[in-house]
C-alpha positions as CSV (number, residue, x, y, z in Angstrom):
1,M,-85.5,16.7,-12.1
2,S,-82.5,16.6,-9.9
3,E,-79.2,17.7,-11.4
4,L,-76.1,15.7,-11.0
5,K,-74.3,17.2,-7.9
6,N,-70.8,15.8,-8.1
7,D,-68.4,13.6,-9.9
8,S,-69.1,10.7,-7.5
9,E,-72.8,10.6,-8.4
10,K,-71.9,10.8,-12.1
11,F,-69.5,7.9,-11.7
12,I,-72.0,5.8,-9.8
13,L,-74.9,6.5,-12.2
14,A,-72.7,5.7,-15.3
15,Q,-72.0,2.2,-14.1
16,S,-74.0,-0.8,-15.5
17,R,-77.1,-1.9,-13.7
18,D,-75.4,-5.2,-12.8
19,T,-72.5,-3.3,-11.2
20,K,-74.8,-1.2,-9.1
21,I,-76.7,-4.3,-8.0
22,R,-73.4,-6.1,-7.2
23,W,-72.3,-3.1,-5.1
24,L,-75.5,-3.0,-3.1
25,T,-75.3,-6.8,-2.5
26,E,-71.6,-6.6,-1.4
27,L,-72.3,-3.7,0.9
28,L,-75.0,-5.6,2.7
29,K,-73.0,-8.9,2.9
30,E,-70.2,-6.9,4.5
31,G,-72.6,-5.3,7.0
32,N,-71.7,-1.8,5.6
33,F,-75.1,-0.3,6.2
34,A,-73.8,3.3,6.0
35,G,-72.4,2.7,2.6
36,W,-75.5,0.8,1.5
37,F,-77.7,3.7,2.6
38,M,-75.6,6.3,0.8
39,L,-75.5,4.3,-2.4
40,T,-79.3,3.6,-2.2
41,K,-80.0,7.3,-1.7
42,I,-78.2,8.2,-4.9
43,L,-79.8,5.4,-6.9
44,L,-83.3,6.3,-5.8
45,K,-82.7,10.0,-6.3
46,Y,-82.5,9.7,-10.1
47,P,-84.9,8.1,-12.6
48,I,-84.0,4.8,-14.3
49,H,-83.1,6.5,-17.6
50,K,-80.5,8.6,-15.7
51,G,-78.9,5.6,-14.0
52,G,-81.2,5.1,-11.0
53,I,-82.6,1.8,-9.9
54,E,-86.2,0.8,-9.1
55,T,-87.3,0.8,-5.4
56,E,-88.5,-2.8,-5.8
57,V,-85.1,-4.0,-6.9
58,I,-83.4,-2.3,-3.9
59,D,-86.1,-3.7,-1.5
60,N,-85.5,-7.2,-2.9
61,I,-81.8,-6.9,-2.4
62,F,-82.2,-5.7,1.1
63,H,-84.6,-8.5,2.1
64,K,-82.4,-11.1,0.5
65,Y,-79.1,-10.1,1.9
66,N,-79.9,-8.3,5.2
67,L,-78.5,-11.0,7.3
């Protein structure tokens, strides 16, 4: 398994699932694809029990809000 690399990843992974989903949604609504990609990369890097989010959830957000 991947080890936590830095405090930023630790902070992101420690947030609630709802907060992470809200961040992903807001980044797409703002057109901040670089930020969305960076956050997605972190959330997919770790398993759910360590704070990651399922691929399907991220895909659904992308398809719903990628205006």
